One Martini backbone bead per residue (centre of mass of N, CA, C, O) as a GRO file, in nm:
protein
  316
    1MET     BB    1   7.132   7.408   7.880
    2THR     BB    2   7.069   7.348   8.198
    3LYS     BB    3   7.174   7.461   8.481
    4ALA     BB    4   7.282   7.402   8.766
    5PHE     BB    5   7.176   7.473   9.062
    6ALA     BB    6   7.369   7.697   9.142
    7SER     BB    7   7.601   7.488   9.349
    8GLN     BB    8   7.540   7.175   9.303
    9GLY     BB    9   7.800   7.122   9.099
   10ASP     BB   10   7.992   7.198   9.344
   11LEU     BB   11   8.241   6.940   9.448
   12THR     BB   12   8.504   7.089   9.499
   13GLU     BB   13   8.771   7.098   9.678
   14LYS     BB   14   8.924   7.342   9.868
   15LYS     BB   15   9.194   7.536   9.925
   16ILE     BB   16   9.355   7.605  10.216
   17THR     BB   17   9.425   7.915  10.379
   18PHE     BB   18   9.673   8.077  10.619
   19ASP     BB   19   9.691   8.419  10.686
   20GLU     BB   20   9.888   8.678  10.789
   21VAL     BB   21   9.756   9.026  10.838
   22GLY     BB   22   9.880   9.045  11.127
   23ARG     BB   23   9.927   9.058  11.445
   24ASP     BB   24   9.757   8.789  11.531
   25LEU     BB   25   9.627   8.771  11.231
   26TRP     BB   26   9.378   8.575  11.049
   27ALA     BB   27   9.313   8.410  10.728
   28PHE     BB   28   9.051   8.201  10.625
   29THR     BB   29   9.081   8.038  10.310
   30ALA     BB   30   8.885   7.896   9.996
   31GLU     BB   31   8.853   7.970   9.687
   32GLY     BB   32   8.558   8.135   9.750
   33ASP     BB   33   8.488   8.055  10.005
   34PRO     BB   34   8.410   8.107  10.311
   35ASN     BB   35   8.541   8.308  10.544
   36SER     BB   36   8.771   8.346  10.817
   37GLY     BB   37   8.868   8.476  11.142
   38VAL     BB   38   9.163   8.568  11.351
   39ILE     BB   39   9.191   8.683  11.700
   40ILE     BB   40   9.469   8.742  11.906
   41GLY     BB   41   9.507   8.770  12.233
   42ASP     BB   42   9.627   8.749  12.547
   43ASP     BB   43   9.391   8.512  12.647
   44SER     BB   44   9.227   8.510  12.366
   45VAL     BB   45   8.981   8.428  12.106
   46MET     BB   46   8.861   8.551  11.792
   47ILE     BB   47   8.592   8.483  11.575
   48VAL     BB   48   8.524   8.528  11.223
   49GLU     BB   49   8.312   8.338  11.135
   50ALA     BB   50   8.175   7.994  11.150
   51GLN     BB   51   8.037   7.864  10.938
   52ALA     BB   52   7.792   7.613  10.847
   53THR     BB   53   7.939   7.394  11.033
   54PRO     BB   54   8.097   7.219  11.273
   55ARG     BB   55   8.284   7.065  11.077
   56LEU     BB   56   8.399   7.322  10.938
   57ALA     BB   57   8.493   7.462  11.197
   58ALA     BB   58   8.719   7.253  11.261
   59LYS     BB   59   8.915   7.368  11.044
   60VAL     BB   60   8.966   7.630  11.190
   61ILE     BB   61   9.060   7.517  11.462
   62GLU     BB   62   9.307   7.371  11.351
   63LYS     BB   63   9.454   7.636  11.270
   64VAL     BB   64   9.457   7.773  11.542
   65ARG     BB   65   9.632   7.537  11.682
   66GLU     BB   66   9.895   7.619  11.518
   67VAL     BB   67   9.918   7.926  11.684
   68THR     BB   68   9.725   7.847  11.941
   69ASP     BB   69   9.604   7.772  12.296
   70LYS     BB   70   9.388   7.962  12.323
   71PRO     BB   71   9.087   8.042  12.399
   72ILE     BB   72   8.758   8.065  12.279
   73SER     BB   73   8.542   8.351  12.347
   74HIS     BB   74   8.467   8.461  12.046
   75VAL     BB   75   8.190   8.519  11.814
   76VAL     BB   76   8.171   8.691  11.504
   77LEU     BB   77   7.890   8.811  11.309
   78THR     BB   78   7.831   8.998  11.023
   79HIS     BB   79   7.579   8.806  10.964
   80TYR     BB   80   7.297   8.574  10.898
   81HIS     BB   81   7.403   8.368  10.719
   82ALA     BB   82   7.429   8.031  10.721
   83VAL     BB   83   7.734   8.001  10.612
   84ARG     BB   84   7.832   8.179  10.878
   85VAL     BB   85   7.664   8.056  11.158
   86LEU     BB   86   7.598   7.730  11.205
   87GLY     BB   87   7.901   7.664  11.345
   88ALA     BB   88   7.925   7.802  11.637
   89SER     BB   89   7.917   7.560  11.849
   90ALA     BB   90   8.221   7.453  11.812
   91TYR     BB   91   8.382   7.683  11.992
   92GLY     BB   92   8.279   7.746  12.292
   93ALA     BB   93   8.172   8.025  12.327
   94SER     BB   94   8.055   8.281  12.543
   95GLN     BB   95   8.045   8.475  12.279
   96ILE     BB   96   7.785   8.597  12.056
   97VAL     BB   97   7.809   8.830  11.784
   98MET     BB   98   7.568   9.081  11.682
   99SER     BB   99   7.368   9.265  11.537
  100GLU     BB  100   7.053   9.363  11.582
  101ALA     BB  101   6.973   9.339  11.283
  102ALA     BB  102   7.069   9.046  11.246
  103ARG     BB  103   6.888   8.917  11.457
  104ALA     BB  104   6.622   8.999  11.322
  105MET     BB  105   6.680   8.820  11.068
  106VAL     BB  106   6.671   8.553  11.206
  107ALA     BB  107   6.376   8.581  11.299
  108GLU     BB  108   6.249   8.640  11.011
  109ARG     BB  109   6.471   8.437  10.801
  110GLY     BB  110   6.656   8.199  10.897
  111GLN     BB  111   6.515   7.936  10.800
  112GLU     BB  112   6.486   8.009  10.503
  113ASP     BB  113   6.790   8.044  10.455
  114TRP     BB  114   6.879   7.763  10.524
  115ASP     BB  115   6.709   7.613  10.313
  116SER     BB  116   6.820   7.767  10.071
  117GLU     BB  117   7.134   7.718  10.104
  118PHE     BB  118   7.129   7.411  10.111
  119GLN     BB  119   7.024   7.391   9.816
  120ARG     BB  120   7.250   7.563   9.669
  121PHE     BB  121   7.513   7.449   9.878
  122PRO     BB  122   7.591   7.147   9.987
  123ARG     BB  123   7.904   7.147  10.039
  124LEU     BB  124   7.879   7.368  10.283
  125PHE     BB  125   7.708   7.119  10.457
  126GLU     BB  126   7.904   6.956  10.602
  127GLY     BB  127   7.755   6.806  10.865
  128HIS     BB  128   7.450   6.911  10.911
  129GLU     BB  129   7.352   6.718  11.148
  130SER     BB  130   7.522   6.904  11.372
  131ILE     BB  131   7.315   7.116  11.376
  132PRO     BB  132   7.126   7.257  11.644
  133GLY     BB  133   7.048   7.536  11.500
  134LEU     BB  134   6.995   7.832  11.531
  135THR     BB  135   7.181   8.127  11.555
  136TRP     BB  136   7.231   8.301  11.861
  137PRO     BB  137   7.297   8.569  12.031
  138THR     BB  138   7.435   8.708  12.334
  139THR     BB  139   7.528   8.972  12.167
  140THR     BB  140   7.440   9.314  12.102
  141PHE     BB  141   7.427   9.591  11.860
  142ASN     BB  142   7.407   9.887  11.683
  143ASP     BB  143   7.681  10.057  11.599
  144ARG     BB  144   7.886   9.987  11.852
  145MET     BB  145   8.170   9.793  11.982
  146THR     BB  146   8.390   9.679  12.250
  147VAL     BB  147   8.664   9.450  12.270
  148TYR     BB  148   8.874   9.296  12.521
  149LEU     BB  149   9.180   9.109  12.471
  150GLY     BB  150   9.284   9.244  12.701
  151ARG     BB  151   9.473   9.485  12.539
  152ARG     BB  152   9.310   9.411  12.295
  153ARG     BB  153   9.140   9.591  12.055
  154VAL     BB  154   8.788   9.557  11.938
  155ASP     BB  155   8.598   9.680  11.670
  156ILE     BB  156   8.239   9.683  11.631
  157MET     BB  157   8.068   9.771  11.321
  158ARG     BB  158   7.841   9.994  11.164
  159LEU     BB  159   7.866  10.146  10.824
  160GLY     BB  160   7.633  10.000  10.662
  161ARG     BB  161   7.466   9.905  10.406
  162ALA     BB  162   7.481   9.601  10.184
  163HIS     BB  163   7.465   9.280  10.184
  164THR     BB  164   7.306   9.383  10.436
  165ALA     BB  165   7.136   9.537  10.705
  166GLY     BB  166   7.355   9.393  10.938
  167ASP     BB  167   7.635   9.479  10.892
  168ALA     BB  168   7.970   9.399  10.997
  169VAL     BB  169   8.276   9.516  11.134
  170ILE     BB  170   8.629   9.435  11.209
  171TYR     BB  171   8.856   9.623  11.418
  172VAL     BB  172   9.223   9.652  11.449
  173PRO     BB  173   9.410   9.913  11.550
  174ASP     BB  174   9.710   9.803  11.604
  175ALA     BB  175   9.701   9.693  11.276
  176ASN     BB  176   9.502   9.805  11.063
  177VAL     BB  177   9.257   9.584  11.055
  178MET     BB  178   8.995   9.424  10.849
  179PHE     BB  179   8.676   9.263  10.882
  180THR     BB  180   8.412   9.262  10.624
  181GLY     BB  181   8.301   9.050  10.497
  182ASP     BB  182   8.068   9.088  10.219
  183ILE     BB  183   8.142   9.384  10.138
  184VAL     BB  184   8.416   9.247  10.060
  185GLU     BB  185   8.581   9.124   9.765
  186ASP     BB  186   8.794   8.863   9.596
  187HIS     BB  187   8.733   8.735   9.307
  188SER     BB  188   8.419   8.761   9.385
  189ALA     BB  189   8.107   8.748   9.396
  190CYS     BB  190   7.847   8.930   9.484
  191TYR     BB  191   7.592   8.893   9.711
  192CYS     BB  192   7.260   9.064   9.644
  193GLY     BB  193   6.982   8.932   9.745
  194ASP     BB  194   7.016   9.118  10.042
  195GLY     BB  195   7.070   9.397   9.932
  196HIS     BB  196   7.209   9.754   9.905
  197PHE     BB  197   7.290   9.942   9.645
  198HIS     BB  198   7.281  10.242   9.740
  199ASP     BB  199   7.468  10.193  10.007
  200TRP     BB  200   7.731  10.038   9.941
  201PRO     BB  201   7.933  10.261   9.842
  202GLY     BB  202   7.936  10.419  10.114
  203THR     BB  203   8.051  10.186  10.282
  204LEU     BB  204   8.314  10.169  10.123
  205ASP     BB  205   8.411  10.453  10.190
  206ARG     BB  206   8.435  10.403  10.500
  207ILE     BB  207   8.651  10.188  10.471
  208ARG     BB  208   8.864  10.349  10.308
  209ALA     BB  209   8.909  10.576  10.533
  210PHE     BB  210   9.107  10.390  10.711
  211ASP     BB  211   9.363  10.310  10.566
  212LEU     BB  212   9.445  10.013  10.523
  213ASP     BB  213   9.671   9.734  10.553
  214ALA     BB  214   9.423   9.521  10.582
  215ILE     BB  215   9.208   9.253  10.447
  216ALA     BB  216   8.941   9.036  10.535
  217PRO     BB  217   8.735   8.892  10.339
  218GLY     BB  218   8.465   8.702  10.258
  219ARG     BB  219   8.606   8.646   9.977
  220GLY     BB  220   8.901   8.533   9.914
  221GLY     BB  221   9.187   8.683   9.950
  222ALA     BB  222   9.416   8.825  10.116
  223LEU     BB  223   9.463   9.184  10.191
  224ILE     BB  224   9.787   9.319  10.138
  225GLY     BB  225   9.796   9.629  10.121
  226SER     BB  226   9.681   9.912   9.967
  227ASP     BB  227   9.648   9.810   9.679
  228ARG     BB  228   9.468   9.563   9.744
  229VAL     BB  229   9.255   9.697   9.909
  230ASN     BB  230   9.162   9.918   9.698
  231GLY     BB  231   9.110   9.725   9.464
  232ALA     BB  232   8.879   9.563   9.600
  233ILE     BB  233   8.690   9.796   9.659
  234GLU     BB  234   8.658   9.886   9.357
  235ALA     BB  235   8.560   9.614   9.245
  236THR     BB  236   8.309   9.601   9.419
  237ARG     BB  237   8.181   9.860   9.320
  238ASP     BB  238   8.164   9.774   9.023
  239PHE     BB  239   7.983   9.532   9.062
  240VAL     BB  240   7.740   9.674   9.187
  241ARG     BB  241   7.692   9.886   8.962
  242SER     BB  242   7.686   9.684   8.714
  243THR     BB  243   7.424   9.549   8.822
  244TYR     BB  244   7.220   9.782   8.876
  245ARG     BB  245   7.194   9.976   8.629
  246PRO     BB  246   7.070   9.787   8.412
  247ALA     BB  247   6.827   9.695   8.580
  248ALA     BB  248   6.707   9.977   8.636
  249ARG     BB  249   6.653  10.067   8.348
  250VAL     BB  250   6.448   9.849   8.291
  251ALA     BB  251   6.248   9.885   8.525
  252LEU     BB  252   6.188  10.205   8.469
  253ARG     BB  253   6.063  10.123   8.168
  254GLY     BB  254   5.897   9.836   8.212
  255GLY     BB  255   6.056   9.594   8.216
  256THR     BB  256   6.174   9.286   8.248
  257LEU     BB  257   6.353   9.057   8.418
  258ARG     BB  258   6.478   8.929   8.167
  259GLU     BB  259   6.591   9.195   8.054
  260ALA     BB  260   6.771   9.255   8.294
  261TRP     BB  261   6.945   9.006   8.273
  262GLU     BB  262   7.063   9.071   7.991
  263ALA     BB  263   7.189   9.346   8.071
  264VAL     BB  264   7.379   9.240   8.294
  265ARG     BB  265   7.537   9.041   8.125
  266ALA     BB  266   7.654   9.246   7.925
  267GLU     BB  267   7.816   9.398   8.155
  268CYS     BB  268   7.947   9.152   8.343
  269ASP     BB  269   8.078   8.915   8.192
  270PRO     BB  270   8.349   9.052   8.091
  271LYS     BB  271   8.445   9.124   8.401
  272PHE     BB  272   8.312   8.856   8.596
  273GLY     BB  273   8.296   8.556   8.476
  274ASP     BB  274   8.562   8.444   8.662
  275TYR     BB  275   8.424   8.451   8.917
  276ALA     BB  276   8.332   8.344   9.194
  277ILE     BB  277   7.997   8.258   9.196
  278TYR     BB  278   7.862   8.404   8.954
  279GLU     BB  279   7.626   8.225   8.850
  280HIS     BB  280   7.490   8.194   9.119
  281CYS     BB  281   7.432   8.510   9.182
  282LEU     BB  282   7.296   8.655   8.941
  283PRO     BB  283   6.987   8.610   8.974
  284PHE     BB  284   6.965   8.735   9.259
  285ASN     BB  285   7.079   9.013   9.183
  286VAL     BB  286   6.871   9.095   8.968
  287ALA     BB  287   6.617   9.071   9.141
  288ARG     BB  288   6.705   9.285   9.350
  289ALA     BB  289   6.761   9.525   9.161
  290TYR     BB  290   6.477   9.543   9.046
  291ASP     BB  291   6.337   9.598   9.316
  292GLU     BB  292   6.493   9.852   9.409
  293ALA     BB  293   6.411  10.028   9.163
  294LEU     BB  294   6.096   9.984   9.282
  295ASP     BB  295   6.117  10.048   9.604
  296ILE     BB  296   6.226   9.783   9.746
  297ASP     BB  297   6.391   9.788  10.037
  298THR     BB  298   6.311   9.510  10.138
  299PRO     BB  299   6.409   9.211  10.104
  300ARG     BB  300   6.297   8.940   9.988
  301ILE     BB  301   6.232   8.630  10.078
  302TRP     BB  302   6.416   8.347  10.055
  303THR     BB  303   6.318   8.044   9.917
  304ALA     BB  304   6.330   7.739   9.790
  305GLU     BB  305   6.100   7.800   9.588
  306ARG     BB  306   6.188   8.074   9.478
  307ASP     BB  307   6.458   7.990   9.369
  308LEU     BB  308   6.359   7.790   9.149
  309ALA     BB  309   6.182   7.986   8.991
  310MET     BB  310   6.400   8.194   8.922
  311TRP     BB  311   6.600   8.005   8.782
  312ALA     BB  312   6.410   7.912   8.554
  313ALA     BB  313   6.366   8.205   8.437
  314LEU     BB  314   6.689   8.264   8.390
  315GLN     BB  315   6.884   7.991   8.377
  316GLY     BB  316   6.701   7.797   8.189
   0.00000   0.00000   0.00000
């Protein structure tokens, strides 16, 4: 039987959790749905990841108002994907921050990504009619920038390519806590369709070198304590390598994409088959791994039409 395309069949509402991961630092999580982060400073609040629509962003704001009445001044977006950025208008922030590379990807492929993700995962676009358009940053940076929320310092950095070419992490030094976006996941499949497999492990090494007390990952639960932090980093590394290596072996001997798909399933199903959004991500991941093995450095743009054709070829 043909599987429902991507996550079109996922209609179950997820339970929201709101965990304090450090002093006045919170992780908004929802059983494998995209996470958001909250950083409370002396006078204002920074949000990390906006959610896909203003209506879903309102759920984050509701949780914020349970712990502070300070205004939201900044929204930081770790990368350009629609499910992360299109709800930004709801926060009324004066500053929306992205890396310069992420902004370039909005310009290059933002509309195609919106169309593609809306088709893949309609539940995450609740209230989509309220999206005013593509989200553009007011502020960009190349390698790093620092924002001061009063005395609280927040470092926003690019540590390397991984989930996308424009990934940023947000580090709060006084608590030794990092918001990693989708570079690190917890019991959730990594989406690698726009990823860089060769670079991803090195980026994880640079995150691990911070010796963090907590991570708020892109998906999955808050990671508190070095054991959980390092366990999730290593599980993410294993997922990325276990996806790439079988696909690359097939591609480099001249095998087909379908053969690469079968090789990746044989490697990954036993280890990751119960991860959130695993079946959704797998075809996109195999297609990108196959391309990267053939030296296609820049991920090809996913369109709604390309999505359906690839899904039919692999998951059909």
